[in-house]
N, C-alpha and C positions, 0 to 999 in steps of 0.2 A: 545653505548649511554645508560646511566643509567636512566631507567624510573622513579626512585624515586626522581630525581632532575630536570627532563626535562618536559616541558609542552608537552602534547599529544593532538592532534586535529584530529578528524575524521569527514568526511562528508558522509551523506547518502542521496540518491536521493529519490524523490517522486516515486510512482509506478503506473503503469497502468495495470488493469486486461484486458488482450487482448481477452481471450476466457474462457468460463466455469464458470465465476462468476454468481451467488453466490453459486455454488455447493460445494465449499471447506468446507462449514459447514454442508454439507449433504453427506459426504463420496464420493465426486465427484472428478473431475479433473479440472485443470486450466492451462492456459499459461499466464504468466505475464512478465512484464519487468520493469526495473528501468528507470525512466524518467529524462534525463539529464537537462531538462529545469528548474527544481526546486530542492532544497535540504535543509536539515537541517544540521547544524554543531554543534559539542559539543567540548568544550575545557576543559581539566583537567590539573590543575597546582598543584604540591605538595604544601602543606601549613601546618601550625601548627594545625589549627582546620579544621574539616570537614565542608565545607561551600557549600550550594546550592545557587548559585547566581540567583536572579530574573532577568528576561529580562526587560530592560527599557521600552519596548513597550507592550510586550505580558503579562507581570505580573504587569501591572500598578496599583499602589495604591494611586497615587496622581492625583487629577482631578481639572479642572478649575472651575467646579460648580456641583451642584446636577444634573442638566440636562445632563451635560457632562458624569457623572458617569452612569446615566440611559441609555443614548444612547449607551454608550460603552458596557454595559451589554446586551442590546438588540441585538447589532450587533456581539459581540465577545463572549458572554457567561461569565461565572464566572471564567473560569479556563485558566491559561497559562500553561507553561511547567514545573514549579517547581515541581508540584505533580508527573509528569511523571518521573523526575529524582529521586525523593525520592522513588517512588515505585520500580523503576529498581534497586536502591541500595539495597533495602530490599530483592527483589527476587534473585538478584545475590549473596548476602551474604548467604541467606538460602540455595540456591542450592549448593554453595561451601561447606558449613558446612555439608549438608546432604551427599555429595559425597566425603567427606574427602579430599577436596582440600584446602591446607593451604594458606591463604592469607597473604603474607609477604609484608609489606609496611606501610607507615605512613598515614597521612591524606591528604586531597586534597580539592581544590576549583574547583567546576564544574559549567560551564556556557554553555548556548546554544544560537544559533541564527537560524532563519529559514526564507526562502522567499517562502515557499509553501503556496499558497492561502488557506485560511480557508474555510471549508465547501464545498470543491470541490471534495470530494471522491478521493483524491490523497495520502492518508495515511500520513498526516503531523505529527500526534501524534506518530505513530510507527517509523517514520524517526528519530525523536528526541531520542526515547528510544533506537533504534538500534545503533545510533551514540554514545550514552552514554555507551552502552554495549561494543562497540569496544574500547572505552577509558579505561574502567575498565579491560578488557582482557589484554591490554598492560601495564597498570599501575601495575597490580599485576603479570604480566608475566605468565598468565595461558591460553593463546590462544591455546596452544597445548593440554591442558587438558579438554577443553570444546568443544565437537564436533560441527562442523558447523550445522549438521542436528538438533541439540538440541537447538541451539540459537534462532530460531524463536519462540519456545515454551517459552523461558525466556522473550522475548519481549512481547509476547501475555499475559503471566501471569502477567507481570507488569501492563498492561492495564486492565486486568480483576480485578486486585486488586482495581482499581478505578471505577469499574462498566462499563467499556467500552466493549460493545458487538461486537465481531469481530471474524474472522476466521484466519487461519494460512497463507493464500495465500499472503497477503500483506507483512507479516514479512519475509516469505521465499524470496520473490523478493528482499527485501531490505537487507537481510543478504547475499544473494548470489550475487546480482547485475546482470546486463545483462538480457538475455532472458532465462526464466526457465519454463520447463514443470513440472507439479506437479500432483502426483496421491495420493489422500487422501482416497483410498479404506478402508473399515472398517477393513479388516484383517491387513493392515499395521498399521492403527491407534491403533488397539487393541494390536497388538504384539510388535510394536516398540515405540508407543507413538507419532509417527510423520509419515508423508507421505514419498513417494519416490520422490526425486527431481533430475531432469535431466537438467543441463544447456545446452542451444542450442547456436549456433553461431548467434550473433546479426544481421549479414548481411543477414540472412534468412528472416527477416521481410521486407515487402514492406514499402515504404514511408507512413507515417501516419501523421495525424493532431490531435491536441488537441483543444477542444472547451470548453469554460467555461464562466460563467457569473461573471462579476467583483463584483457584489453585489447580492449574491444568497439569495433573499428574500423568495423563495419558493423552498425548497429542499425536498419536500415530507414529511410533518410533521405527516401524518396520520399513526397510528400504524399498522403494518402488522400482519395478522393472519397466514401467510404461515408456519412459524415454528411450531405452534401448530397443524395446519392441517396435516403437514408432520408427526409429532409425533403421531397424532390420526389415521394415516393410510389412509388419503384421497388419493384415487386412482389417481385422476387428478394431484395432486401436486407431488406424488411419481413418476408417469410416466414422467411428464414434467421435473422434476429435474434430472431424469435419462438421459433424452435426452440432457439436458444442460451439464451433466457430460460427455457425449460421444462426444460433439463437439470438445474438445481439442484433442481427439484421431484422429479425422478426420483432425483437423486443423494442428496438427504436421506433418501429412503425406502431407498435401497440401503445407505447408511451405517447407518441404524437397524436394518436387517435383516442387517447384516454381509455383504451380497452384493458382495464386492469385485471379482468378475469383471465384474459389471454396471457397477460404478463405473469400472473401467478402460476399458470401452467408451465410457462417457459422456465421460471425459477426452479420448479420441481423437476422438470426434465433435465436441467443443468446438473442438479445433484445426482439424479438417478444415473446419468451417463458417467459422471465421475466415479460413482460407486461401482458400476459395472466394469470400468477400466482398471481402477486401482485396487479394488477389493477391500473387505472390511478390516483385515489385519493392518493394512497401510493407513486406512482412514482413522482407526482407533475407536475403542468402545465409547469413550466420553464424547467424542465428536459426533458419533452416530446417535447417541442418546439425545443430544441437544436438538438435532433435526427431528428425531422421532417424537420428542415432547411437543415441539411446535406443530408437527403434522397431526398429533393426536387431537388437537382442537380445530383441525381443518385449515391451519395456516400454511402458506407456502414457505419453504425454507431451503437454504443452501449455505455453503461455507462462504465466509467473507474473503477467504484466501485459500490456503492449503490446509486449514484446520485450526482449531483453537477458539473460533467464534463463528456465529451463525447470524445471517440476516434473514428476518422473517417478515412476511406480509400477510395481513389479515383482510382478505377481500370482502368479508362480511361486516367490517367496520368495528366500532367501539366495543360492542358487546363481545365480539370474538377476541378482540385485543385484551379485554379483561380476563377472559378464560385463559388466554396465553400467559398473561402475567401470573395468574394463580398457579398454572401448571409448572411454570419455570420456578416459582418460589418453592413449590412443593418438592421439586426435583433438586433444589439447591443451586440453581443457576442464577446468575445476575441477568436481569433484563432491563433495558432502557429504551425509551423512544429515541429513534435516530434524529439527531440535529443536523440539518443540512446547512452548509455554508456556501456562499457564492464563489465564483472564480476569484482567485487572488492575483490575477495579472493586472499590471498597471499600464499606463499609456506607453511607456518605453517598451514594455514587453510586447504589447499589441502591435507595435510598429514593426517588430521582427517577424510577425506571422504572415504567411502567404494569404492572398485574398481567398475567401471561402466561396 
């Protein structure tokens, strides 16, 4: 199949931070997985001119009225996905130029679609960027020349280009797919420019549920001082973040041993540490309520990211899961069983990985 004449399409799923977040931006460790319930897709079609196609819904520029425009901006913000695709094209081009990778190929038209709910902490933006990167890798036939370990950095750099503040965890989960253990220790980040990433068997995870609010009006809008306090050497923040970073070490062992009771405790500890560091004003009342509803039936619960959605585990099984569903429905939250998807790496990708 000639990539210069054929349309290319890639799908990248949302992601859930299962343990260790937000320590990925503090030289910590995490366990994350790609969430089969939601995804973004990008389509690249060879064309005479290079065209970034706006999405008919997410990049709306025609409105019914002034109030429609204002309501739209209040709910969705100013930005759709066009800027993400543009930024990725720039980062990809510069990386290839700097690394003497020759890009042979003509122009293309690139478009995207997504069903990942907005403002739910499920990494909707990076899913679009990651899917676009996969399209460019295939269109220019350079998948074998850009290591899998480096690709999350390219995705993150495209988002940084737009002022999006984030860590590598989400992008690693979406580049690799499946369930991934990640170590962002300072020596790895300094020496390699990235962490050490170890895919795990997805069947090691117990059954999980995703909880989110359909209209997230309060997702913790208060600015956090945790980053600055960490940089300033605040002992409480440093020791707490170190404890968060150690949870995935214990969690990986618990999953391998199928010690799900221990894993539930670690999930709860992760959230409690985040709450102690960031405070309720930063976390937001709606986010706290999702966790509290889950815990009211004895489920373990924590944020999937920095807020907007919660991942919950019912260690007592199906009867407890039914109680959780009822409690969420009563509170007005959406709840879905988590769909796990396997790693999305192909043979060419795997050849770029170091031996485990």
